[in-house]
C-alpha positions as CSV (number, residue, x, y, z in Angstrom):
1,M,-27.0,29.4,35.7
2,T,-25.6,26.5,33.6
3,S,-27.9,23.8,32.5
4,H,-27.3,20.4,34.3
5,S,-28.4,18.2,31.4
6,N,-25.0,16.6,31.2
7,A,-24.1,16.8,35.0
8,K,-24.4,13.0,35.5
9,D,-22.1,12.2,32.7
10,K,-19.5,14.6,34.1
11,S,-19.8,13.4,37.6
12,V,-19.5,9.7,36.8
13,A,-16.0,10.4,35.4
14,N,-14.8,12.8,38.0
15,L,-16.3,11.9,41.3
16,P,-14.3,8.8,42.4
17,L,-11.1,10.8,42.3
18,R,-12.6,13.8,44.1
19,Y,-13.3,11.7,47.2
20,D,-10.3,9.3,47.2
21,P,-9.4,7.7,49.6
22,F,-12.5,8.4,51.8
23,L,-15.0,6.3,49.8
24,N,-12.5,3.5,49.7
25,F,-12.6,2.9,53.5
26,D,-14.4,-0.2,54.6
27,M,-16.8,1.0,57.3
28,Q,-18.9,-2.2,57.6
29,Y,-18.6,-3.4,61.2
30,R,-18.1,-7.2,61.4
31,P,-17.5,-8.9,64.8
32,G,-14.8,-11.4,65.1
33,V,-14.9,-15.2,65.5
34,N,-14.2,-14.9,69.3
35,N,-14.4,-12.3,72.0
36,N,-10.7,-11.5,71.7
37,K,-10.8,-10.7,68.0
38,T,-14.1,-8.8,68.4
39,G,-12.5,-6.6,71.1
40,K,-9.6,-5.8,68.8
41,I,-11.9,-5.1,65.9
42,R,-14.1,-2.7,68.0
43,R,-11.0,-0.9,69.4
44,E,-9.8,-0.1,65.9
45,F,-13.2,0.6,64.4
46,T,-14.0,3.1,67.2
47,M,-10.8,4.9,66.6
48,K,-11.5,5.1,62.9
49,L,-15.0,6.5,63.6
50,V,-13.8,9.2,66.0
51,A,-11.0,10.2,63.5
52,R,-13.5,10.5,60.7
53,F,-16.4,12.2,62.5
54,G,-14.5,14.0,65.3
55,L,-16.5,12.5,68.1
56,I,-18.5,9.5,69.3
57,S,-21.3,8.8,71.7
58,P,-22.0,5.8,73.9
59,S,-25.4,5.4,72.4
60,N,-24.1,5.2,68.8
61,I,-21.5,2.7,69.9
62,A,-24.1,0.6,71.7
63,W,-26.3,0.5,68.6
64,L,-23.5,-0.2,66.2
65,Y,-21.9,-3.0,68.1
66,G,-25.1,-4.5,69.5
67,I,-24.1,-4.1,73.1
68,S,-25.6,-2.5,76.2
69,H,-25.1,1.1,77.2
70,R,-23.0,0.0,80.1
71,Q,-20.7,-2.1,77.9
72,S,-20.3,0.9,75.5
73,L,-19.2,3.1,78.4
74,E,-16.7,0.4,79.5
75,H,-15.4,0.2,75.9
76,L,-15.0,4.0,75.5
77,N,-13.6,4.5,79.0
78,K,-10.9,1.9,78.4
79,L,-9.8,3.9,75.4
80,V,-9.7,7.0,77.7
81,Q,-7.5,5.0,80.1
82,E,-5.2,4.2,77.2
83,Q,-5.0,7.9,76.5
84,L,-6.4,7.4,72.9
85,L,-9.7,9.3,73.6
86,C,-10.7,12.0,76.0
87,L,-14.1,12.4,77.7
88,V,-16.2,15.6,77.1
89,T,-19.2,16.0,79.4
90,T,-21.9,18.0,77.8
91,H,-25.7,18.5,78.1
92,R,-25.9,18.8,74.3
93,S,-25.5,15.0,74.0
94,H,-28.4,12.8,75.0
95,D,-25.8,10.7,76.8
96,G,-24.4,13.7,78.7
97,R,-21.1,12.9,77.2
98,V,-19.1,12.4,74.0
99,Y,-15.5,11.3,73.3
100,T,-13.0,12.8,71.0
101,L,-9.4,12.1,70.1
102,T,-6.2,12.8,72.0
103,Y,-3.0,13.5,70.2
104,S,-1.9,9.9,70.7
105,G,-5.3,8.8,69.4
106,A,-5.0,10.9,66.3
107,K,-1.6,9.3,65.6
108,Y,-2.9,5.8,66.1
109,A,-5.9,6.5,63.8
110,E,-3.5,7.8,61.1
111,E,-1.8,4.4,61.2
112,L,-5.2,2.6,60.9
113,L,-6.5,4.7,58.1
114,N,-3.2,5.5,56.4
115,V,-4.4,9.1,56.0
116,A,-3.6,12.4,57.8
117,V,-5.9,12.9,60.8
118,Y,-6.7,16.4,61.8
119,Y,-5.9,17.3,65.4
120,R,-5.7,20.7,67.1
121,A,-4.8,20.7,70.8
122,K,-7.1,22.7,73.0
123,E,-6.7,23.7,76.6
124,H,-10.0,22.2,77.6
125,P,-11.4,18.9,76.1
126,A,-14.8,20.5,75.7
127,L,-13.3,22.9,73.1
128,Q,-12.4,19.9,70.9
129,V,-16.0,19.6,69.8
130,N,-18.5,22.2,68.4
131,Q,-21.2,22.3,71.0
132,N,-23.6,24.1,68.7
133,T,-23.6,21.3,66.1
134,L,-23.0,18.4,68.5
135,M,-26.5,16.9,68.3
136,H,-26.6,17.3,64.5
137,D,-23.2,15.7,64.2
138,L,-24.2,12.7,66.3
139,I,-27.4,12.2,64.3
140,M,-25.5,12.4,61.0
141,Q,-23.0,9.9,62.3
142,F,-25.9,7.5,63.0
143,V,-27.5,8.1,59.6
144,L,-24.3,7.5,57.6
145,L,-23.5,4.3,59.6
146,K,-27.1,3.2,59.5
147,G,-27.1,3.4,55.7
148,I,-24.2,1.0,55.5
149,H,-25.6,-1.4,58.1
150,H,-29.3,-1.2,56.9
151,H,-31.2,-4.5,56.9
152,K,-34.5,-5.8,55.7
153,P,-37.1,-6.7,58.3
154,N,-36.1,-10.4,57.9
155,G,-32.5,-9.5,58.8
156,E,-31.0,-9.7,55.3
157,P,-28.5,-7.0,54.6
158,N,-29.9,-4.2,52.5
159,P,-27.4,-1.3,52.5
160,L,-28.6,2.1,51.3
161,W,-25.0,2.9,50.4
162,C,-21.6,1.2,50.6
163,A,-19.2,4.0,51.4
164,M,-19.3,7.5,53.0
165,M,-17.5,10.7,53.4
166,T,-18.1,12.7,56.6
167,E,-18.8,16.5,56.8
168,P,-15.4,17.2,58.5
169,E,-13.7,15.3,55.7
170,F,-15.6,17.2,53.0
171,K,-14.8,20.6,54.6
172,R,-11.1,19.8,54.8
173,R,-11.0,18.5,51.3
174,F,-12.9,21.4,49.7
175,T,-11.8,24.6,51.3
176,H,-12.6,27.0,48.4
177,S,-15.5,29.4,49.0
178,S,-17.2,28.4,45.8
179,V,-17.8,24.8,47.1
180,R,-20.7,24.7,49.5
181,N,-20.7,22.3,52.4
182,V,-23.0,19.2,52.7
183,D,-23.6,17.0,55.7
184,G,-22.1,13.9,54.0
185,I,-21.3,12.2,50.8
186,V,-22.2,8.6,50.1
187,R,-21.7,6.1,47.2
188,E,-24.7,3.9,46.5
189,V,-24.3,0.2,45.5
190,D,-24.7,1.1,41.8
191,G,-21.9,3.8,42.1
192,T,-24.1,6.8,42.2
193,I,-22.6,9.6,44.4
194,C,-25.1,11.4,46.6
195,A,-25.1,14.2,49.1
196,V,-26.8,13.4,52.4
197,E,-28.5,16.2,54.4
198,M,-30.2,16.1,57.8
199,E,-33.2,18.4,58.0
200,H,-34.1,18.6,61.7
201,S,-35.8,22.0,61.9
202,F,-38.2,24.2,60.0
203,K,-36.6,26.9,57.8
204,T,-37.8,30.1,56.2
205,K,-38.5,30.2,52.5
206,A,-35.4,32.4,52.0
207,A,-33.3,29.8,53.7
208,R,-34.8,27.0,51.5
209,Q,-34.0,29.1,48.4
210,T,-30.3,29.4,49.4
211,I,-30.1,25.6,50.1
212,L,-31.9,24.7,46.8
213,L,-29.4,26.8,44.8
214,K,-26.5,25.3,46.8
215,W,-27.6,21.8,45.7
216,H,-28.2,23.1,42.1
217,D,-24.6,24.3,42.0
218,G,-23.2,21.2,43.7
219,I,-24.9,19.0,41.1
220,G,-23.9,21.3,38.2
221,Q,-20.2,21.3,39.3
222,G,-20.2,17.5,39.5
223,Y,-19.8,17.1,43.3
224,Y,-22.8,14.7,43.5
225,D,-25.6,13.3,41.3
226,K,-28.5,13.7,43.7
227,V,-29.4,14.8,47.3
228,M,-31.0,12.6,49.9
229,L,-32.8,14.3,52.7
230,F,-33.4,12.7,56.1
231,S,-35.4,14.0,59.0
232,Q,-37.0,12.9,62.3
233,S,-40.3,14.6,61.3
234,L,-42.8,14.0,58.5
235,H,-44.1,17.5,59.2
236,I,-40.7,19.0,58.4
237,F,-40.6,17.0,55.2
238,S,-44.1,18.3,54.2
239,D,-43.0,21.9,54.8
240,I,-39.8,21.4,52.7
241,K,-41.8,19.9,49.8
242,R,-44.3,22.8,50.0
243,L,-41.6,25.5,49.9
244,H,-39.7,23.6,47.2
245,E,-42.7,23.4,44.9
246,Q,-43.2,27.2,45.2
247,L,-39.5,27.8,44.6
248,Y,-39.3,25.6,41.5
249,E,-41.7,27.9,39.8
250,E,-40.6,31.2,41.3
251,L,-36.9,30.8,40.6
252,T,-37.5,30.4,36.9
253,T,-38.8,34.0,36.8
254,R,-36.5,35.6,39.4
255,P,-33.4,37.1,37.8
256,D,-29.9,36.6,39.1
257,K,-28.5,40.0,40.1
258,K,-25.2,39.4,38.3
259,T,-26.2,37.7,35.1
260,R,-29.8,39.0,34.9
261,Q,-30.8,35.6,33.8
262,P,-33.4,33.4,35.7
263,L,-31.9,31.7,38.8
264,L,-33.1,28.5,37.4
265,T,-34.2,27.5,33.9
266,A,-37.4,25.4,33.6
267,Q,-35.1,22.5,32.7
268,D,-32.9,23.1,35.8
269,A,-36.0,23.1,38.0
270,A,-37.3,19.9,36.6
271,S,-33.9,18.2,36.9
272,L,-33.4,19.4,40.5
273,K,-36.8,18.2,41.5
274,Q,-35.9,14.7,40.2
275,R,-32.6,14.7,42.0
276,I,-33.8,15.6,45.5
277,I,-34.9,12.4,47.3
278,Y,-37.0,12.5,50.6
279,R,-36.0,9.5,52.7
280,T,-38.7,8.9,55.3
281,L,-37.7,5.4,56.4
282,L,-35.6,6.7,59.4
283,C,-38.1,9.2,60.8
284,D,-39.4,7.0,63.6
285,E,-36.0,5.6,64.6
286,L,-34.4,9.1,64.7
287,T,-37.2,10.4,66.8
288,E,-36.9,7.4,69.2
289,R,-33.1,7.7,69.5
290,F,-32.5,11.4,69.6
291,Y,-35.7,13.3,70.4
292,R,-37.2,11.3,73.3
């Protein structure tokens, strides 16, 4: 494995171009000066969200716009009536439903974003979304938007990052098998590029090893400078830290089958340990919104 001592220098120069134009989209929701303007802003913002994430839920809309669940349903159902969105009923969503793009909606979103919007027609609307990852996708949607709209307890804006790239956008931009997928990419206020990962379940040590080496490669190839982990559970975080500590030591002595060199050098392990950030500040809110 290649040492990552100069990874940050490489990535500062290359990363903005890798993610253009996605990190240039303004995803800060700002209501208008009157109800008419606010309605127009919400209509366009919702379409941008569905285009970028592939789906939306009433609960995420209610939180983002500061409206009731009933109002969020009215807002989304109006877009269905305009044939811009289609309703997908599913028990995988805590709302019992999500909304995804129609063909007309995809074309409208392309005009708003000025970028090609992926759309593949399916016979049934339910096939437009991946049911197996639906809950994870909605949680990541909330996390990425929450980071942009984060506030201090006194209400003062305190964003964790200022721009984002969604998992679907990352997958479509980087299709080569050597590039491993992440749940999202964000740009912090100081310009640092971070991968964002949602850890919502316990994993085996072997799985954690695969993930650690994935992040190691991503940093080494200049795709991001660090990795931020989010979870709804402090117990999951504790388990991850425990396994990581074991692996930092073990991987420096375990040889790669191809190169016969250690999977990580001691320097790599130390650098990787510094670049993995455990963000616990959303644990309670994620539990309350998605797991109760």
